GUKOLTI-292798 format. One line per field, with one value per residue: x, y, z of N, C-alpha, C in turn; residue number from 1. Coordinates in steps of 0.001 Angstrom, whole numbers, always signed. Atoms other than C-alpha are relative to their C-alpha. Layout:
// residues N
n.px: X/...
n.py: Y/...
n.pz: Z/...
ca.px: X/...
ca.py: Y/...
ca.pz: Z/...
c.px: X/...
c.py: Y/...
c.pz: Z/...
n: NUM/...
// end
This chain:
// residues 301
n.px: +1240/+802/-200/+567/+1269/-180/-723/+950/+924/-738/-181/+1265/+244/-937/+448/+1174/-263/-1293/-438/+3/-179/-1413/-791/-685/-1243/+223/-882/-371/-240/-879/-727/-147/+1219/-256/-997/-663/-1460/-632/+182/+1377/+235/+293/+1288/+1080/-129/+496/+1460/+578/+468/+586/+1325/+168/+964/+691/-638/+79/-446/-672/-197/+278/-590/+803/-830/+678/-514/-124/-179/-224/+1330/+453/+1407/+835/-97/-319/+838/-682/-883/-1146/-750/-1311/-879/-268/-513/-1247/-492/+914/-126/+315/+226/+304/+477/-581/+836/+912/+94/+1291/+29/+1202/+260/+547/-249/-1315/+135/+281/-1100/-967/-147/-1398/-699/-65/-1375/-144/+1168/-19/+992/+710/+908/+1166/+1088/+1182/+1239/+330/-986/-1132/-1151/-252/-1213/+211/-1249/-33/-931/-417/-105/-555/-436/-1160/-1035/-538/+500/-962/+453/-1001/+301/-688/-68/+502/-877/-641/+879/+398/-518/-1420/-73/+782/-443/+908/+1002/-491/+147/+1405/+744/+1171/+1100/+1045/+1145/-464/+133/-1197/+220/+981/-98/-1157/-1200/-138/-313/-1390/-878/-21/-269/-1229/-755/-74/+160/+1416/+757/+101/-1266/-47/+930/-571/-1110/+499/-318/+1077/+1198/-286/+956/+639/-753/+321/+1432/+821/-462/+753/+1412/+159/-216/+1201/+1096/-304/-65/-1379/-793/-1148/-1253/-42/-1044/+516/-79/+1053/+1305/+638/+414/+1248/-337/-591/+1099/+771/-842/+2/+1293/+78/-868/+712/+1205/-271/-528/+1119/+874/-648/+36/+1371/+206/-884/-1243/+15/-658/-191/-818/-95/+285/+1009/-41/-574/+832/-115/+1089/-396/+576/+1027/-58/-377/+1170/+593/-1076/+301/-928/-1131/+74/+1137/-407/+738/+1425/+598/+69/+1316/+658/+192/-96/-1264/-854/-1038/-1355/-1045/-1356/-1004/-440/-891/-101/+1246/+1168/+836/+1269/+739/+941/-500/+1048/+347/-1199/-676/-1328
n.py: -735/-254/-1267/-1/+729/+1440/+524/-66/+1120/+1213/-34/+339/+1417/+757/-88/+866/+1415/+592/-320/+940/+1372/+358/+178/+1287/-64/-591/+358/-1129/+510/-970/-520/-1454/-603/-267/-1068/+126/+75/+559/+1449/+469/+815/-933/-629/+931/+414/-1070/-62/+1247/-49/-1315/-281/-1414/-681/-1052/-578/-1450/-543/-1304/-230/+1229/+1119/+798/+309/+943/+33/+1409/+381/+1440/+596/+988/+309/-1101/-1201/-1120/-1187/-1133/-608/+874/+167/-647/+829/+1253/-247/+719/-355/-412/+467/-1104/+375/-1044/+701/-622/-132/+1099/+924/+390/+887/+813/+932/+1163/+1326/+462/+981/-678/+49/-1074/-903/+18/-1197/+10/-272/+386/+637/+97/+1000/-278/+1040/-494/+959/-210/-75/+1362/+407/+650/-850/-225/-738/-1077/-730/-1326/+48/-1246/+235/-1242/+277/-804/+313/-1177/-17/+381/+342/-188/+378/-905/+647/-722/-1024/-764/-1012/+521/-823/+280/+1099/-433/-1396/-848/-579/-1284/-1050/-194/-1140/+363/+766/-920/-110/-406/-1432/-688/-384/-1083/-952/-859/+783/+157/-1309/-316/+952/-286/-1423/-415/+1100/-120/+1315/+252/+487/+1466/+540/-247/+905/+1347/+2/+611/-856/-992/+714/+1439/+926/-478/+430/-517/+52/-924/-1357/-418/-150/-1175/-1196/-214/-497/-1377/-849/-477/+701/+649/-704/-1283/-60/-196/-1418/-744/+372/-938/+606/+722/+1249/+904/+475/+966/+1182/+684/+672/+1033/+1124/+800/+560/+1124/+1117/+603/+651/+1224/+984/+518/+838/+1167/-244/-45/+1074/-187/+1101/+1228/-136/+846/-32/+1235/+1136/+155/-724/-1262/-1261/-490/-1439/-256/-183/-1326/-999/-1197/-180/+923/+1113/-236/-888/+213/+134/-1294/-436/+278/-1288/-898/+795/-217/+1178/-70/+97/+620/-456/+475/-1063/+619/+1413/+689/-302/-988/-120/-1219/-565/-1332/-996/-168/-306/-1133/-352
n.pz: +176/-1206/-691/-1347/-164/+180/-1158/-1119/+173/-363/-1458/-658/+217/-823/-1396/-159/+279/-380/-1352/-1130/+482/-108/+1216/-111/+768/+1303/+1101/+846/+1346/+660/-1161/-26/-546/-1415/-123/-1304/-27/+1191/-52/+117/-1199/-1084/+303/-316/-1397/-859/+97/-487/-1383/-288/+540/+336/-865/+743/+1181/+122/+1276/+1/+1421/+744/-740/-920/-1162/-884/-1371/-372/-1406/-150/-45/-971/+257/-464/+822/-887/-4/+614/-991/-199/+1242/-101/-820/+687/+1347/+262/+1324/+1059/+1371/+906/+1399/+980/+1193/+1195/+1195/+327/-1119/-557/-1158/+152/-1099/+693/-553/+444/+1071/+1264/+965/-159/+1141/+432/-468/-1459/-435/-1406/-611/-1457/-376/-1243/-484/-720/-183/+829/-781/-436/-987/+644/+251/+1419/+320/+955/+200/+602/+1119/+634/+1439/+545/+1372/+398/-1012/-680/-1371/-1030/-1344/-1049/-1380/-919/-1313/-1170/-584/+1068/+576/+1301/+1087/+181/+961/+1166/-45/+758/-897/-516/+1005/+347/-487/-811/+583/+468/-903/-1323/-297/+497/+1397/-24/+1105/-273/+317/+1444/+574/-328/+690/+1433/+225/+692/+597/+1455/+618/+315/-1147/+60/-492/-1443/-680/-12/-954/-1236/-1144/-80/-439/-30/+585/+1224/+1171/+1324/+292/-787/+296/+1186/-346/-867/+812/+813/-838/-437/+1181/+163/+1013/-662/+291/-712/-1018/-1363/-386/+675/-537/-913/-1264/+251/+681/-989/-844/+777/+145/-1292/-92/+1032/-388/-997/+607/+905/-788/-726/+983/+470/-1089/-41/+1183/-56/+708/+1454/+730/+1433/+504/-790/-1428/-623/-1460/-556/+409/+1444/+652/+615/-453/+915/+271/+1387/+845/-173/+4/+788/+1125/+51/+950/+882/+1091/+1236/-298/-324/-1399/-587/-288/+1147/+1233/+701/+7/-1021/+531/-815/+258/-937/-888/-971/+297/-335/+822/-679/+719/-381/+934/+378/-171/-1406/-781/+619/-515
ca.px: +76466/+74846/+74431/+73001/+69415/+70554/+73031/+70350/+67950/+70622/+71331/+67675/+67358/+70465/+69104/+65924/+67672/+71184/+71243/+72130/+72941/+76215/+78809/+80107/+82907/+83244/+85034/+86928/+86811/+88651/+91370/+91671/+88064/+89348/+91137/+91961/+93488/+95989/+95634/+92420/+92783/+92833/+89858/+87657/+89043/+88165/+84546/+83990/+81962/+80772/+77315/+76078/+74383/+73509/+74296/+75040/+75505/+78005/+77908/+78125/+79844/+78055/+79364/+78348/+78822/+80092/+79863/+80880/+77835/+76028/+72503/+71236/+70496/+72140/+70035/+70809/+72358/+74759/+75955/+78760/+80128/+79892/+81177/+83969/+85046/+83437/+82815/+82954/+81671/+81791/+79784/+81542/+80144/+78537/+78646/+75657/+75072/+72614/+71108/+70495/+70202/+73615/+72269/+71459/+73589/+76751/+76785/+79956/+80754/+80537/+83640/+83037/+80683/+79874/+78033/+75419/+73361/+69833/+66778/+63920/+60322/+60073/+63026/+65411/+68926/+69405/+72569/+72205/+74835/+75605/+77188/+79164/+78659/+80656/+80984/+83510/+85517/+85994/+84064/+85908/+85467/+87296/+87415/+88289/+89561/+88086/+89590/+90705/+89236/+87258/+88465/+92073/+91373/+88633/+90382/+87788/+85445/+87664/+86962/+83184/+81054/+77783/+74910/+72136/+69444/+71569/+71277/+74816/+73598/+71790/+71062/+73687/+76267/+75546/+75617/+78939/+80421/+79522/+80201/+82836/+83863/+85000/+83734/+80519/+77786/+77417/+81112/+80815/+77833/+79794/+82551/+82014/+83676/+80749/+77862/+78245/+76524/+75240/+76242/+75695/+72054/+70678/+72898/+71306/+67834/+68315/+69676/+66657/+64184/+65993/+66115/+69909/+72060/+74784/+77498/+76612/+79564/+79002/+80023/+77218/+74416/+71953/+70867/+67439/+68994/+71043/+67892/+65984/+68921/+69032/+65321/+65689/+68571/+66535/+63449/+65045/+66912/+63772/+61711/+64273/+64489/+60703/+60900/+63517/+66410/+67333/+68074/+69475/+71976/+72555/+71395/+69498/+68442/+69505/+66610/+67567/+64792/+65261/+64732/+61877/+63078/+64502/+61005/+60130/+63496/+63200/+66337/+68897/+69479/+66671/+68720/+66807/+63468/+60973/+61173/+58346/+57607/+58088/+58529/+61917/+64356/+66687/+70439/+73524/+77044/+80278/+81200/+84211/+84284/+80704/+77584/+75330/+71656/+69544/+66716/+67987/+64639/+63852/+67441/+68959/+72544
ca.py: -198776/-199227/-195811/-194750/-195994/-199400/-199866/-198765/-201363/-204070/-202979/-203209/-206650/-207903/-206657/-208651/-211888/-212284/-211094/-213249/-216341/-218171/-217864/-221378/-220403/-219479/-219744/-217098/-217813/-214642/-213610/-209974/-209382/-209504/-206216/-206984/-208985/-210172/-213785/-215455/-217889/-214941/-213328/-216412/-217476/-214088/-214489/-218084/-218381/-214781/-213410/-210087/-207779/-205042/-203816/-200114/-197996/-195164/-193643/-196682/-198870/-201685/-202297/-205343/-205141/-208554/-210288/-213709/-215895/-217638/-218977/-215857/-212982/-209880/-206917/-203626/-202375/-205327/-205069/-202626/-204884/-207971/-206317/-208309/-206433/-205528/-206927/-204232/-204501/-202144/-203296/-200932/-201246/-204673/-206207/-208072/-209608/-212476/-214492/-218019/-221649/-223290/-225905/-223266/-223427/-221342/-218293/-218105/-214612/-215614/-214249/-214908/-217233/-216947/-219913/-219392/-221723/-221058/-222951/-223371/-222899/-226692/-226768/-228253/-226898/-225353/-224080/-220733/-218430/-214881/-214742/-211827/-211914/-209417/-209570/-206736/-207771/-204225/-204926/-205405/-206926/-206194/-207840/-205332/-206856/-205924/-202834/-201479/-198218/-199182/-196228/-197288/-200363/-199073/-195786/-194535/-193856/-190953/-189048/-189137/-186042/-185936/-188334/-186657/-187416/-186241/-182891/-182097/-181983/-178690/-176005/-173864/-176646/-177224/-173530/-173065/-176166/-175037/-171317/-169968/-173416/-173303/-176731/-178017/-178759/-182350/-183014/-181462/-183664/-186823/-185844/-188133/-185580/-183263/-185731/-189361/-191886/-189663/-191019/-190582/-191623/-189459/-186474/-186347/-186783/-184100/-181606/-182164/-181629/-178440/-177142/-176820/-177700/-180192/-178023/-174947/-173892/-174011/-170363/-169311/-170943/-168632/-169201/-170212/-172807/-174272/-174475/-176243/-178621/-179451/-180306/-182322/-184453/-185573/-186140/-188369/-190446/-190996/-191831/-194376/-196054/-196377/-197927/-200478/-198796/-198667/-201620/-200665/-203513/-205833/-204401/-206938/-206803/-209589/-211775/-211332/-208864/-205913/-202296/-200330/-196705/-197019/-197152/-193694/-191926/-188366/-188248/-190905/-193423/-191817/-189902/-189452/-189986/-187152/-185200/-186191/-182472/-180675/-183463/-182100/-184836/-185580/-185322/-187140/-185747/-186808/-184730/-185631/-188983/-189810/-190062/-187132/-186853/-183683/-181814/-178801/-177077/-177664/-177277/-173899/-172701
ca.pz: +133380/+136822/+138440/+141785/+141171/+139908/+142762/+145241/+143802/+144134/+147726/+148691/+147112/+148894/+152205/+151609/+150643/+152024/+155629/+158639/+156574/+157134/+154369/+153791/+151421/+147796/+144496/+142525/+138797/+137714/+140149/+139051/+140154/+143744/+144419/+148076/+149600/+146992/+148104/+146944/+149849/+152265/+150517/+150795/+154171/+155620/+154510/+155575/+158756/+158532/+157816/+156476/+158962/+156474/+152965/+152485/+149374/+148976/+145508/+143220/+145835/+147671/+151203/+153237/+156999/+158170/+161536/+162826/+162280/+165071/+165369/+167089/+164722/+166234/+167272/+165568/+168810/+168772/+165176/+165986/+168721/+166503/+163322/+161718/+158594/+155286/+151826/+149142/+145558/+142581/+139561/+137104/+133553/+133361/+136846/+138276/+141710/+141402/+144268/+142986/+144001/+143810/+141421/+138791/+135644/+135834/+133541/+131437/+132748/+136426/+138204/+141921/+143821/+147532/+149061/+151791/+153969/+155125/+156287/+153834/+154933/+155199/+157591/+155033/+154612/+151174/+149559/+147857/+146486/+145491/+142052/+140688/+136920/+134863/+131083/+130674/+133795/+135144/+138366/+141641/+145101/+148352/+151763/+154445/+157721/+161084/+162752/+159342/+158113/+155010/+152927/+153510/+151387/+149073/+148394/+145901/+148820/+149901/+146690/+146685/+146978/+148934/+148336/+146287/+148894/+151832/+153584/+152393/+148790/+149182/+146600/+148275/+147973/+144269/+143448/+145224/+143584/+140071/+140495/+138054/+136788/+133157/+132095/+130505/+133031/+131787/+132487/+135952/+136833/+135989/+138427/+141435/+143713/+142941/+143357/+144394/+142159/+139348/+135934/+132227/+132033/+134822/+134049/+130580/+132062/+134735/+132224/+129997/+132836/+133863/+130268/+130226/+127186/+128230/+126664/+128749/+130891/+134643/+135009/+132655/+134649/+136356/+139939/+138651/+136335/+139189/+141317/+138536/+138040/+141746/+141679/+138466/+139775/+142770/+140636/+137983/+140571/+142645/+139533/+138357/+141763/+141779/+138289/+139366/+137572/+133895/+131621/+128221/+127967/+130914/+134249/+136369/+139992/+142380/+141214/+137557/+136678/+134300/+135332/+133730/+133618/+130087/+128614/+129939/+129563/+128277/+126128/+127050/+124230/+122207/+119614/+116348/+118092/+118694/+121954/+124295/+124847/+121505/+118870/+117798/+116804/+119717/+119155/+120412/+120712/+122379/+125402/+127512/+125766/+126796/+124668/+125486/+124506/+124427/+122769/+120761/+121207/+124896/+126101/+125320/+125680
c.px: -766/+389/-730/-1335/+156/+709/-897/-991/+674/+174/-1273/-326/+911/-410/-1237/+377/+1213/+392/-69/+19/+1492/+644/+844/+1373/-289/+980/+259/+405/+863/+715/+56/-1277/+203/+1132/+781/-702/+552/-229/-1482/-372/-359/-1357/-1152/+41/-530/-1502/-671/-361/-585/-1440/-75/-1085/-825/+831/-222/+423/+682/+388/-422/+622/-1060/+911/-802/+709/-23/+38/+199/-1333/-185/-1502/-947/+217/+259/-1036/+805/+1004/+1273/+912/+1397/+973/+400/+665/+1381/+438/-1107/+271/-436/-128/-217/-337/+636/-1001/-1060/-200/-1431/+233/-1320/-89/-728/+197/+1306/-59/-275/+1238/+885/+88/+1472/+789/+25/+1454/+258/-1305/+202/-1158/-579/-835/-1181/-1037/-1143/-1228/-429/+1008/+1203/+1133/+236/+1316/-327/+1298/-241/+1065/+290/+288/+436/+609/+1288/+1177/+642/-436/+1040/-703/+1165/-486/+859/+17/-618/+1060/+797/-1003/-300/+579/+1508/+207/-743/+201/-915/-1066/+412/-336/-1443/-583/-1212/-1004/-1123/-1164/+402/-210/+1198/-168/-1127/+152/+1222/+1299/+212/+382/+1459/+972/+148/+455/+1374/+824/-83/-19/-1474/-721/-125/+1264/+97/-890/+535/+1182/-519/+385/-1050/-1266/+299/-1123/-667/+872/-611/-1494/-740/+504/-739/-1457/-246/+192/-1194/-1116/+239/+164/+1379/+704/+1239/+1321/+125/+1072/-613/-66/-1122/-1406/-538/-373/-1296/+269/+593/-1091/-832/+784/+17/-1297/-60/+848/-726/-1214/+322/+552/-1129/-924/+600/+13/-1383/-281/+907/+1289/-179/+705/+30/+831/-86/-274/-1132/+46/+442/-813/+16/-1065/+511/-623/-917/+140/+288/-1181/-632/+1062/-373/+899/+1039/-285/-1170/+361/-707/-1490/-578/+19/-1415/-763/-331/+77/+1251/+856/+1139/+1370/+933/+1350/+942/+482/+842/+113/-1258/-1111/-942/-1228/-744/-983/+473/-1034/-269/+1189/+808/+1363/-133
c.py: +228/+1309/-66/-759/-1509/-612/+22/-1161/-1308/-64/-421/-1484/-874/+24/-851/-1486/-598/+166/-1195/-1467/-305/-152/-1264/+12/+630/-513/+1253/-550/+942/+778/+1522/+712/+370/+1013/-81/-1082/-655/-1500/-365/-855/+893/+674/-913/-437/+1045/+155/-1237/+94/+1333/+31/+1494/+594/+1016/+376/+1504/+392/+1336/+301/-1250/-1231/-687/-485/-867/-42/-1450/-181/-1510/-666/-875/-158/+1104/+1218/+1203/+1115/+1143/+631/-808/-86/+609/-846/-1291/+179/-620/+246/+316/-795/+1156/-499/+1263/-700/+509/-21/-1084/-979/-247/-850/-738/-1012/-1201/-1269/-530/-1013/+653/+7/+1228/+821/+104/+1217/+107/+137/-437/-626/-12/-906/+307/-1211/+681/-1096/+352/+65/-1381/-521/-706/+997/+100/+732/+1020/+766/+1361/-42/+1399/-320/+1312/-257/+744/-122/+1228/+69/-503/-348/+165/-672/+861/-640/+860/+966/+759/+997/-370/+803/-145/-1115/+365/+1505/+944/+655/+1380/+1159/+378/+1273/-454/-853/+966/+190/+397/+1498/+792/+461/+1030/+866/+889/-726/-62/+1314/+374/-890/+331/+1419/+229/-1142/+75/-1385/-211/-614/-1519/-643/+154/-969/-1427/-135/-505/+775/+1096/-626/-1495/-783/+447/-380/+524/+65/+1137/+1436/+535/+292/+1260/+1290/+275/+611/+1436/+953/+542/-832/-594/+727/+1345/-40/+284/+1475/+835/-331/+1095/-722/-792/-1334/-1018/-568/-1052/-1297/-821/-800/-1188/-1223/-909/-693/-1210/-1203/-718/-757/-1317/-1085/-628/-954/-1225/+175/-48/-1221/+361/-1140/-1202/+176/-926/+212/-1371/-1243/-204/+707/+1328/+1201/+576/+1468/+299/+272/+1369/+1096/+1168/+102/-1106/-1184/+131/+918/-391/-159/+1367/+274/-237/+1285/+759/-695/+266/-1265/+163/-254/-687/+545/-701/+1187/-627/-1495/-795/+404/+898/+276/+1244/+390/+1415/+1113/+283/+409/+1069/+248/+1015
c.pz: +1289/+684/+1331/+98/-117/+1203/+1240/-71/+397/+1516/+719/-167/+847/+1467/+262/-2/+700/+1459/+942/-439/-19/-1376/+173/-675/-1341/-1029/-825/-1358/-831/+1095/+34/+456/+1462/+111/+1306/+807/-1265/-81/-67/+1211/+1176/-198/+425/+1453/+960/-24/+588/+1477/+407/-513/-245/+882/-776/-1216/+3/-1419/+223/-1436/-754/+664/+859/+1119/+960/+1343/+487/+1511/+56/+271/+1239/-207/+438/-896/+898/-80/-614/+960/+208/-1220/+110/+815/-719/-1354/-183/-1438/-989/-1274/-889/-1429/-825/-1303/-1283/-1160/-134/+1153/+451/+1242/-32/+1128/-571/+821/-571/-1127/-1351/-886/+115/-1283/-366/+471/+1531/+445/+1440/+470/+1513/+416/+1378/+393/+675/+76/-948/+906/+489/+1019/-587/-214/-1507/-176/-1074/-147/-611/-1086/-526/-1458/-647/-1372/-358/+971/+639/+1467/+983/+1312/+974/+1283/+900/+1384/+1099/+493/-1050/-558/-1452/-1158/-190/-1023/-1285/-126/-782/+857/+494/-937/-289/+603/+793/-762/-406/+971/+1416/+197/-512/-1451/-65/-1247/+181/-335/-1509/-666/+238/-773/-1477/-327/-615/-596/-1522/-644/-283/+1197/-7/+567/+1517/+762/+89/+960/+1346/+1250/+171/+568/-64/-667/-1277/-1193/-1284/-274/+693/-74/-1222/+340/+841/-785/-904/+839/+459/-1174/-310/-1060/+675/-180/+716/+1081/+1371/+372/-621/+518/+909/+1289/-173/-695/+969/+908/-728/-191/+1281/+176/-961/+349/+978/-611/-863/+758/+736/-949/-468/+1077/+89/-1160/-9/-751/-1505/-573/-1477/-576/+922/+1485/+413/+1501/+517/-331/-1512/-799/-541/+714/-1075/-396/-1473/-903/+106/+17/-912/-1224/-121/-937/-968/-1165/-1297/+207/+373/+1507/+522/+297/-1274/-1359/-833/+77/+1009/-618/+981/-424/+970/+826/+1098/-197/+274/-956/+789/-853/+483/-1084/-374/+162/+1485/+862/-730/+623/+1127
n: 1/2/3/4/5/6/7/8/9/10/11/12/13/14/15/16/17/18/19/20/21/22/23/24/25/26/27/28/29/30/31/32/33/34/35/36/37/38/39/40/41/42/43/44/45/46/47/48/49/50/51/52/53/54/55/56/57/58/59/60/61/62/63/64/65/66/67/68/69/70/71/72/73/74/75/76/77/78/79/80/81/82/83/84/85/86/87/88/89/90/91/92/93/94/95/96/97/98/99/100/101/102/103/104/105/106/107/108/109/110/111/112/113/114/115/116/117/118/119/120/121/122/123/124/125/126/127/128/129/130/131/132/133/134/135/136/137/138/139/140/141/142/143/144/145/146/147/148/149/150/151/152/153/154/155/156/157/158/159/160/161/162/163/164/165/166/167/168/169/170/171/172/173/174/175/176/177/178/179/180/181/182/183/184/185/186/187/188/189/190/191/192/193/194/195/196/197/198/199/200/201/202/203/204/205/206/207/208/209/210/211/212/213/214/215/216/217/218/219/220/221/222/223/224/225/226/227/228/229/230/231/232/233/234/235/236/237/238/239/240/241/242/243/244/245/246/247/248/249/250/251/252/253/254/255/256/257/258/259/260/261/262/263/264/265/266/267/268/269/270/271/272/273/274/275/276/277/278/279/280/281/282/283/284/285/286/287/288/289/290/291/292/293/294/295/296/297/298/299/300/301
// end
């Protein structure tokens, strides 16, 4: 379920809590969670003694830039010289990254634990950890060695389209990408080669704000509709990030706090409820195997 806003929220939290702390080691409780390397010993051994300089997000992927830890925190200008590989994470449907004290009770769906050391405000050494909790077990982690191109290991990165907030995701780009395509607009928006990070929730929300029925074929969209859609995509993503993401089932930020966007969603997960604009009962259909929510009055073919 986590989409771009949720992954962005997790990234920001990780950057506040986990940087420049020595990784002491770890424990893998479900081996298939680790996609690379094949050896769990190599996975954990390659992380031990490292620290995280910065977390990045690409689409729905979280990418931690590693360096060999020492007592001196590297300057930004030094990170490239000190870089020593990457840690990649994809949360998939139910993955959570939680930053907790190592003494906290272990959740039954915990798949990977990474142990960190840091100084408390009282000068005492505490042991904290980053836990990857994943009920459905579709989430994955990768360790990419130094001097290896990250997309050679995390191959899904090669297929991603532009980031919604980047200059590459322009109105001209979106119009050209959708022009003459014989597929429903909702299906096109879920294609990660079109837009990186956009998923089911925010595709429904953006289509509502732009007044477009999810079943409308891309080739039938007017230039004005594409422009309104472009604006709506950026608006719903920004609004959700400001609200801390969406929690309908199990999304939590790194401190274990729910997101708040679900309470103000326009259509997603609100089938049978009145439209916030016209009071018409909202509908839900299956489109491309995904639940799709819309207002039959506000969104026209």
